[in-house]
C-alpha positions, -999 to +999 in steps of 0.1 A: +002+001-002+012+035-006+021+061+017-007+087+006-031+102+024-068+107+008-061+146+009-031+143-014-051+120-038-080+148-036-057+175-045-043+154-076-076+148-087-087+183-084-056+195-102-065+167-132-099+178-135-089+214-131-061+213-162-088+196-184-117+217-178-135+225-209-117+198-228-123+165-212-148+156-186-139+127-162-160+101-147-153+091-111-139+058-124-115+075-148-101+095-117-101+064-097-081+045-121-057+074-128-047+078-090-045+039-084-020+039-113-001+072-104-002+065-064-005+027-061-036+036-038-068+015-032-100+022-044-114+031-008-088+060-007-098+073-041-138+070-030-128+089-001-108+116-018-139+121-045-162+122-013-139+149+002-138+169-029-178+170-037-186+176+003-161+208+002-177+220-031-142+220-052-155+195-075-194+187-082-212+160-101-227+166-136-248+144-159-246+143-197-257+105-204-232+095-177-220+109-142-188+133-144-169+152-118-162+189-129-152+222-111-181+242-105-192+266-132-197+304-126-227+318-139-227+352-156-252+367-131-232+354-102-203+372-107-199+402-082 
């Protein structure tokens, strides 16, 4: 088992989604597979990281024919 915390996995997931914003959408399983390959962690750590990202509001679930994780969009009227 790798010596990586769910917080580190969450940060890596967020960076991956943030860099691909507007180009590619990631399913939760895609992120899980990428983190297992990168860190050698287990799926429970990945699920905990995803839960942490969604609960904190850093990522949101969207649905377009399947569930995806994305950085929350800012609406035009919501800008101060």
